[in-house]
C-alpha positions as CSV (number, residue, x, y, z in Angstrom):
1,M,-11.4,26.6,-16.9
2,R,-13.2,24.6,-19.6
3,A,-12.4,21.4,-17.7
4,L,-13.8,22.8,-14.5
5,L,-17.0,24.0,-16.2
6,L,-17.4,20.5,-17.6
7,L,-17.0,19.0,-14.2
8,A,-19.5,21.3,-12.8
9,L,-22.0,20.5,-15.6
10,L,-21.6,16.8,-15.1
11,S,-21.7,16.8,-11.3
12,S,-25.5,16.7,-11.1
13,N,-25.9,14.0,-13.7
14,P,-23.3,11.1,-14.0
15,P,-21.5,11.3,-17.4
16,T,-22.4,8.7,-20.0
17,P,-20.3,6.2,-22.0
18,A,-21.2,8.2,-25.1
19,E,-19.7,11.3,-23.6
20,A,-16.6,9.4,-22.9
21,Q,-16.3,8.2,-26.5
22,K,-17.0,11.8,-27.7
23,L,-14.2,13.3,-25.5
24,A,-11.8,10.6,-26.6
25,A,-12.6,11.2,-30.3
26,Q,-11.9,14.9,-29.7
27,R,-8.7,14.0,-27.8
28,A,-9.9,16.2,-24.9
29,W,-7.9,14.1,-22.5
30,E,-8.0,16.5,-19.5
31,D,-11.7,17.0,-19.8
32,L,-12.1,13.2,-20.1
33,Y,-10.1,12.6,-17.0
34,L,-11.9,15.3,-14.9
35,A,-15.3,14.0,-16.0
36,W,-14.6,10.6,-14.6
37,S,-12.0,11.4,-11.9
38,A,-14.5,11.1,-9.0
39,V,-17.2,8.9,-10.6
40,D,-17.9,5.5,-8.9
41,P,-17.7,2.7,-11.5
42,K,-20.4,0.8,-9.6
43,G,-23.0,3.1,-11.0
44,Y,-22.5,1.6,-14.5
45,S,-23.3,-1.7,-16.1
46,Q,-20.4,-3.9,-17.1
47,P,-20.7,-3.1,-20.8
48,D,-20.8,0.6,-20.0
49,R,-17.8,0.3,-17.8
50,R,-15.9,-1.5,-20.6
51,T,-16.7,1.4,-23.0
52,I,-15.6,4.0,-20.5
53,S,-12.4,2.1,-19.7
54,A,-11.6,1.8,-23.4
55,S,-12.0,5.6,-23.9
56,L,-9.8,6.4,-20.8
57,N,-7.2,3.9,-22.0
58,K,-7.0,5.7,-25.4
59,G,-5.9,8.8,-23.5
60,C,-3.4,6.8,-21.5
61,E,-1.8,5.4,-24.7
62,A,-1.9,8.7,-26.5
63,L,-0.1,10.6,-23.7
64,A,2.2,7.9,-22.5
65,S,5.2,9.4,-24.3
66,S,4.4,13.1,-23.9
67,D,2.6,13.6,-20.6
68,A,3.2,10.6,-18.4
69,V,1.5,12.1,-15.3
70,M,-1.9,12.6,-17.1
71,A,-1.4,9.3,-19.0
72,Y,-1.0,7.5,-15.6
73,S,-4.1,9.2,-14.2
74,L,-6.1,8.1,-17.2
75,G,-4.7,4.6,-17.0
76,E,-5.5,4.3,-13.3
77,R,-9.1,5.2,-14.0
78,A,-9.3,2.9,-17.0
79,A,-8.2,-0.1,-15.0
80,L,-10.6,0.9,-12.2
81,F,-13.6,0.8,-14.6
82,D,-12.5,-2.4,-16.3
83,E,-9.3,-4.4,-15.7
84,T,-8.6,-5.2,-19.3
85,A,-5.2,-6.3,-20.5
86,P,-4.6,-3.0,-22.5
87,A,-5.6,-0.9,-19.4
88,L,-3.3,-2.8,-17.1
89,R,-0.4,-2.7,-19.5
90,C,-0.7,1.1,-20.0
91,L,-1.1,1.6,-16.2
92,A,2.0,-0.4,-15.5
93,R,4.0,1.4,-18.2
94,T,3.1,4.9,-17.1
95,A,3.5,4.0,-13.4
96,L,7.1,3.1,-14.1
97,T,7.6,6.3,-16.1
98,T,6.4,8.3,-13.1
99,D,8.5,6.2,-10.7
100,Q,5.6,4.5,-9.0
101,R,7.1,1.0,-9.0
102,G,4.7,-0.4,-6.4
103,T,1.7,0.5,-8.6
104,A,3.4,-0.9,-11.6
105,E,4.1,-4.2,-9.9
106,D,0.5,-4.4,-8.6
107,A,-0.8,-3.8,-12.2
108,L,1.5,-6.4,-13.6
109,R,0.5,-9.0,-11.0
110,R,-3.2,-8.3,-11.7
111,G,-2.5,-8.8,-15.4
112,L,-0.7,-12.0,-14.7
113,E,-3.6,-13.3,-12.6
114,H,-6.4,-12.3,-15.0
115,F,-4.6,-12.9,-18.3
116,P,-2.2,-15.9,-17.8
117,K,-1.9,-16.5,-21.5
118,D,-0.5,-13.0,-22.1
119,G,3.2,-13.3,-21.8
120,H,3.7,-9.6,-21.5
121,F,2.7,-9.5,-17.8
122,G,5.0,-12.3,-16.7
123,L,7.9,-10.9,-18.7
124,E,7.6,-7.3,-17.4
125,L,6.9,-8.3,-13.9
126,G,10.0,-10.5,-13.9
127,R,12.1,-7.7,-15.4
128,L,10.8,-5.3,-12.7
129,L,11.5,-7.7,-9.8
130,L,15.0,-8.4,-11.2
131,E,15.7,-4.7,-11.2
132,D,14.4,-4.5,-7.6
133,K,16.9,-7.2,-6.5
134,D,14.3,-9.9,-6.1
135,P,15.7,-12.7,-8.3
136,Q,13.5,-15.4,-6.8
137,G,10.4,-13.4,-7.3
138,A,11.6,-12.7,-10.9
139,L,12.0,-16.4,-11.5
140,A,8.5,-17.2,-10.3
141,A,7.1,-14.5,-12.6
142,L,9.1,-15.4,-15.7
143,G,8.3,-19.1,-15.2
144,K,4.6,-18.2,-15.9
145,V,5.3,-16.8,-19.4
146,P,3.7,-19.3,-21.8
147,P,6.4,-21.2,-23.7
148,R,4.9,-20.5,-27.1
149,S,4.2,-16.8,-26.5
150,P,6.1,-14.1,-28.4
151,E,7.8,-13.1,-25.1
152,A,9.1,-16.6,-24.3
153,A,12.6,-16.0,-25.7
154,K,13.2,-12.8,-23.8
155,A,11.8,-14.5,-20.6
156,K,14.3,-17.3,-21.0
157,A,17.2,-14.9,-21.3
158,L,16.0,-13.0,-18.2
159,M,15.6,-16.3,-16.3
160,Q,19.3,-17.0,-16.8
161,K,20.2,-13.6,-15.2
162,A,17.7,-14.2,-12.4
163,R,19.2,-17.7,-11.6
164,A,22.7,-16.2,-11.4
165,A,21.5,-13.4,-9.1
166,S,19.6,-15.9,-7.0
167,S,22.6,-18.1,-6.5
168,E,24.7,-15.2,-5.3
169,E,21.9,-14.1,-2.9
170,N,21.5,-17.7,-1.5
171,A,25.2,-18.0,-0.9
172,A,25.3,-14.7,1.0
173,R,22.2,-15.7,3.0
174,A,23.7,-19.0,3.9
175,Q,26.8,-17.3,5.1
176,A,24.8,-14.9,7.2
177,R,22.7,-17.7,8.6
178,A,25.9,-19.7,9.5
179,I,27.2,-16.6,11.4
180,E,23.9,-16.3,13.2
181,R,23.9,-19.9,14.3
182,R,27.4,-19.5,15.7
183,F,26.1,-16.8,18.0
184,T,22.8,-18.4,18.9
185,G,24.0,-22.0,19.2
186,E,21.2,-23.1,16.8
187,T,21.9,-26.1,14.6
188,E,20.3,-26.7,11.2
189,N,19.3,-30.2,12.2
190,T,17.3,-29.1,15.2
191,P,14.0,-31.1,15.0
192,Q,11.1,-28.9,14.3
193,G,8.9,-30.6,16.8
194,S,11.3,-29.9,19.7
195,V,11.1,-26.1,19.4
196,E,9.2,-24.5,22.3
197,P,6.7,-21.8,21.6
198,A,8.5,-18.5,21.4
199,S,7.8,-15.5,23.6
200,A,9.0,-12.0,22.9
201,S,12.8,-11.8,23.5
202,T,14.3,-9.0,25.5
203,S,16.9,-8.4,22.8
204,L,16.9,-7.6,19.1
205,S,18.0,-11.1,18.2
206,Y,15.2,-13.1,16.8
207,E,14.1,-16.5,18.3
208,S,12.3,-19.0,16.1
209,G,9.6,-21.3,17.4
210,V,6.1,-22.8,17.0
211,S,3.1,-21.4,18.8
212,A,0.4,-23.5,20.4
213,D,-1.9,-23.1,17.4
214,G,0.7,-24.5,15.0
215,M,2.0,-21.2,13.6
216,R,5.6,-20.5,13.1
217,T,6.9,-17.7,15.2
218,R,10.0,-15.5,15.2
219,S,10.2,-12.9,17.9
220,N,12.4,-10.3,19.6
221,S,11.7,-7.2,21.8
222,R,10.0,-5.4,18.9
223,F,8.0,-8.0,17.0
224,V,6.4,-11.4,17.3
225,V,6.0,-12.6,13.7
226,K,3.5,-15.4,13.2
227,Y,2.6,-17.4,10.0
228,F,1.6,-20.9,9.0
229,N,4.2,-23.3,7.7
230,N,2.5,-23.9,4.3
231,A,4.8,-26.9,3.8
232,R,7.9,-24.8,3.6
233,D,11.1,-26.8,4.2
234,F,13.9,-25.4,6.5
235,G,15.7,-23.4,3.8
236,Q,12.4,-21.9,2.6
237,R,11.4,-20.9,6.2
238,A,14.8,-19.4,6.9
239,E,14.7,-17.4,3.7
240,Y,11.1,-16.3,4.3
241,E,11.7,-15.3,7.9
242,G,14.8,-13.4,6.9
243,R,12.9,-11.3,4.4
244,I,10.1,-10.6,6.9
245,V,12.5,-9.6,9.6
246,S,14.4,-7.3,7.4
247,T,11.1,-5.6,6.3
248,L,9.9,-5.2,9.9
249,D,13.2,-3.7,11.0
250,E,13.0,-1.3,8.1
251,A,9.4,-0.3,9.2
252,H,10.6,0.4,12.7
253,A,13.6,2.4,11.6
254,H,11.6,4.4,9.0
255,T,8.8,5.3,11.5
256,R,11.4,6.4,14.1
257,Q,13.1,8.5,11.4
258,V,9.9,10.3,10.3
259,L,8.1,10.6,13.7
260,G,11.1,10.6,16.1
261,E,9.5,7.7,18.0
262,A,8.7,4.0,17.5
263,R,6.7,1.5,19.5
264,E,8.4,0.4,22.6
265,S,6.5,-2.8,23.4
266,P,6.5,-5.8,21.0
267,V,3.6,-6.1,18.5
268,D,2.3,-9.3,17.0
269,V,2.6,-9.4,13.2
270,V,0.4,-12.1,11.6
271,L,1.3,-12.9,8.0
272,Y,-1.4,-14.5,5.8
273,T,-1.5,-15.9,2.3
274,R,-4.4,-14.5,0.3
275,E,-6.4,-17.7,1.0
276,E,-5.7,-17.6,4.7
277,F,-6.6,-14.0,5.0
278,R,-9.9,-14.7,3.3
279,T,-10.6,-17.6,5.7
280,H,-9.7,-15.6,8.9
281,Q,-10.9,-12.1,8.0
282,G,-13.6,-12.7,5.5
283,A,-13.9,-12.5,1.7
284,A,-15.1,-8.9,1.6
285,L,-12.2,-7.5,3.7
286,A,-9.8,-9.7,1.7
287,R,-10.8,-7.9,-1.5
288,M,-10.6,-4.4,0.0
289,V,-7.4,-4.2,2.1
290,A,-3.8,-5.1,1.9
291,G,-3.6,-5.4,5.6
292,L,-5.0,-4.0,8.9
293,Y,-4.2,-3.5,12.5
294,S,-6.8,-5.1,14.8
295,A,-7.0,-6.8,18.2
296,G,-3.4,-5.7,19.0
297,A,-1.9,-7.3,15.9
298,I,-0.7,-6.2,12.4
299,R,-2.4,-8.6,9.9
300,I,-1.0,-8.6,6.4
301,N,-3.0,-9.9,3.4
302,D,-1.0,-12.0,0.8
303,A,2.3,-11.9,2.7
304,A,3.6,-14.8,0.7
305,E,4.7,-12.2,-1.9
306,L,6.7,-9.5,-0.2
307,T,6.2,-6.8,-2.8
308,Q,7.1,-3.2,-2.4
309,Q,3.4,-2.4,-1.7
310,T,3.3,-5.2,1.0
311,K,6.3,-3.6,2.7
312,A,4.6,-0.2,2.5
313,T,1.5,-1.8,4.1
314,L,3.7,-3.1,7.0
315,V,4.9,0.5,7.6
316,H,1.3,1.8,7.5
317,E,0.0,-0.8,10.0
318,Y,3.1,-0.4,12.2
319,V,2.1,3.3,12.6
320,H,-1.3,2.2,13.8
321,A,0.4,-0.1,16.4
322,L,2.4,2.9,17.6
323,V,-0.7,5.1,17.9
324,D,-2.5,2.3,19.8
325,E,0.4,2.2,22.2
326,L,0.5,5.9,22.7
327,V,-3.3,6.0,23.5
328,R,-3.2,2.9,25.8
329,A,-0.2,4.2,27.7
330,A,-2.2,7.3,28.5
331,E,-4.8,5.2,30.2
332,G,-7.7,7.3,29.0
333,G,-11.1,6.5,27.4
334,Q,-10.7,8.7,24.3
335,H,-9.8,7.5,20.8
336,V,-8.1,9.7,18.2
337,P,-10.3,10.4,15.2
338,I,-10.1,7.9,12.4
339,W,-8.9,10.5,9.9
340,L,-5.9,11.4,12.2
341,N,-5.0,7.7,12.8
342,E,-5.3,6.7,9.1
343,G,-3.8,10.0,7.9
344,L,-0.7,9.6,10.0
345,A,-0.2,6.0,8.8
346,E,-0.8,7.0,5.2
347,Y,1.6,10.0,5.4
348,V,4.4,7.8,6.8
349,E,3.7,5.3,4.1
350,W,4.1,8.0,1.4
351,R,7.4,8.9,3.0
352,Y,8.5,5.3,2.8
353,L,7.6,5.2,-0.9
354,G,9.8,8.3,-1.4
355,S,7.6,11.4,-1.2
356,D,5.6,13.5,1.2
357,K,2.8,13.9,-1.4
358,P,0.2,11.5,-2.7
359,P,0.9,9.5,-5.9
360,H,0.5,11.4,-9.1
361,G,-2.9,10.0,-10.1
362,L,-4.4,10.6,-6.7
363,A,-2.9,14.1,-6.4
364,T,-4.6,15.0,-9.7
365,R,-7.9,13.7,-8.5
366,M,-7.5,15.5,-5.1
367,R,-6.7,18.8,-6.8
368,A,-9.8,18.5,-9.0
369,A,-12.0,17.6,-6.0
370,A,-10.6,20.6,-4.0
371,Q,-11.2,23.0,-6.8
372,A,-14.7,21.7,-7.2
373,G,-15.3,21.9,-3.4
374,Q,-15.8,18.1,-3.3
375,L,-13.2,17.0,-0.8
376,P,-14.4,14.9,2.1
377,R,-14.7,16.7,5.4
378,L,-12.6,15.6,8.3
379,A,-15.5,15.8,10.7
380,N,-17.2,13.2,8.6
381,M,-14.3,10.8,8.9
382,S,-13.9,10.7,12.7
383,G,-15.7,7.5,13.6
384,G,-16.1,5.1,10.7
385,A,-13.5,3.1,8.7
386,L,-12.3,5.1,5.7
387,I,-12.6,2.1,3.5
388,Q,-16.3,2.5,3.8
389,Q,-16.3,6.1,2.5
390,R,-17.7,6.8,-0.9
391,D,-14.2,7.3,-2.3
392,P,-11.7,5.6,0.1
393,A,-8.6,6.8,-1.9
394,L,-9.8,10.4,-1.6
395,A,-10.6,9.9,2.1
396,Y,-7.1,8.5,2.9
397,G,-5.4,11.1,0.8
398,T,-7.3,14.0,2.4
399,S,-6.6,12.7,5.9
400,A,-2.8,12.4,5.1
401,V,-2.7,15.9,3.8
402,A,-4.4,17.2,6.9
403,V,-1.7,15.3,9.0
404,R,1.0,16.8,6.8
405,E,-0.4,20.3,7.6
406,L,-0.1,19.6,11.3
407,L,3.4,18.2,11.0
408,N,4.5,21.2,9.0
409,E,3.3,23.5,11.7
410,G,4.6,21.8,14.8
411,G,6.7,18.8,13.9
412,P,6.0,15.2,14.9
413,G,6.6,15.8,18.6
414,R,3.7,18.2,19.0
415,L,1.4,15.8,17.0
416,L,2.3,12.7,19.1
417,E,1.7,14.7,22.3
418,L,-1.7,15.7,20.9
419,I,-2.4,11.9,20.5
420,R,-1.3,11.2,24.1
421,E,-3.4,14.0,25.4
422,V,-6.5,12.7,23.7
423,G,-5.6,9.3,25.1
424,R,-5.7,10.8,28.6
425,G,-9.3,11.9,28.1
426,T,-9.1,15.4,26.6
427,P,-11.7,15.8,23.8
428,F,-10.0,16.0,20.5
429,D,-11.3,19.4,19.4
430,E,-10.2,20.9,22.7
431,A,-6.8,19.4,22.5
432,L,-6.4,20.5,18.8
433,R,-7.2,24.1,19.7
434,Q,-4.9,24.1,22.7
435,R,-1.9,22.8,20.7
436,Y,-2.5,24.3,17.3
437,G,-4.8,27.3,17.9
438,R,-7.4,26.1,15.4
439,G,-10.1,23.5,15.2
440,V,-11.2,20.9,12.6
441,P,-13.1,23.4,10.4
442,E,-10.0,25.6,10.1
443,L,-7.9,22.6,9.3
444,D,-10.4,21.6,6.6
445,E,-9.8,25.1,5.0
446,A,-6.0,24.6,5.2
447,V,-6.3,21.3,3.4
448,Q,-8.6,22.8,0.8
449,A,-6.2,25.6,0.1
450,A,-3.1,23.4,0.0
451,L,-4.7,21.0,-2.6
452,S,-6.2,23.8,-4.7
453,R,-2.8,25.2,-5.5
454,R,-1.2,23.9,-8.7
């Protein structure tokens, strides 16, 4: 109750850095988190953001061993206000404790990028990737540990394990590649320039080629994968293509498992490095999104590193491709509301990451917003991109919970039929009431009630 009163008192006037320091000194960690859970860091100067981040990180460190969920929530906000090395370290540690490996990996990668002289990030990222059966990624991370850092000796020992695991993986991949060549008739010495541009195959066997614009392609009846060569040699291309293909097949199977359907026509999947995405999609979008579905293609940012989060993004964008097909097949002029499209993709992504609920930190923020009556309304998220909302994470989470409410009531079949009906031209509100017996305001109330419960 005290925390909610504090939130109500601070809602009219943004809390100050001095209040953050005071709450941290009092070790009032829940009050501290709630006071800053929905505050936009852009409203503060950089020195003030650093002060607030330091106070939030004190709570993360203090609770890391006793209340990992709250510690993670504080660490997430600390890193949002200022990506200091201590904040990223605590965020990664508590994310691992709460089994959010994708977030931990992302925090460690950001730490490695911003603090290359700090050996902690390369060492822990390498350890994580090795545990996740990615020995080559582990070797790349461990190789960035400064040789004179305190972590250098441990990194060297882990590199030996990663090299051994990588050798085993390469041997298995070479054997699988040899078997594939036996069935396709492909030879390893096929000149690259003689490969004709690939079109979508009618089978599930992938065909490699080069498109007219110089992009590598690998296609079958489900996907047409495109990416630039980036000076990869044959072995690197085969290994890269194999990992991409495996991830796409996983996205297809997971979507069918959750929704009972998958896309029937092939979809283009364009894979960019971070620099390529910035060039083709713009610097602003490159900073904000891990990927997007646009102009009939899934476009993935920084696909050079196939992290768990990159894989989850492929799943998310594949659901958009499915929705696009459902609407286009209906040959109507209507579009489903943005919150439904994004909420469905977000929910399926949650399921891919192992839960039907939002991550712990976001769940805490959403519950606080619900209890304070500050959840975004679905009607306000019908037409514009959710990334442009005041709090995009809250917008995506609320949309996904709304979709979960619909799925719990009628299963995926009813929801996909709703999408088809809208595609045929029925106004969304009318179609929603016909199939679910309630409109958007009543769905808002159901989401509010679901998130308000502890």
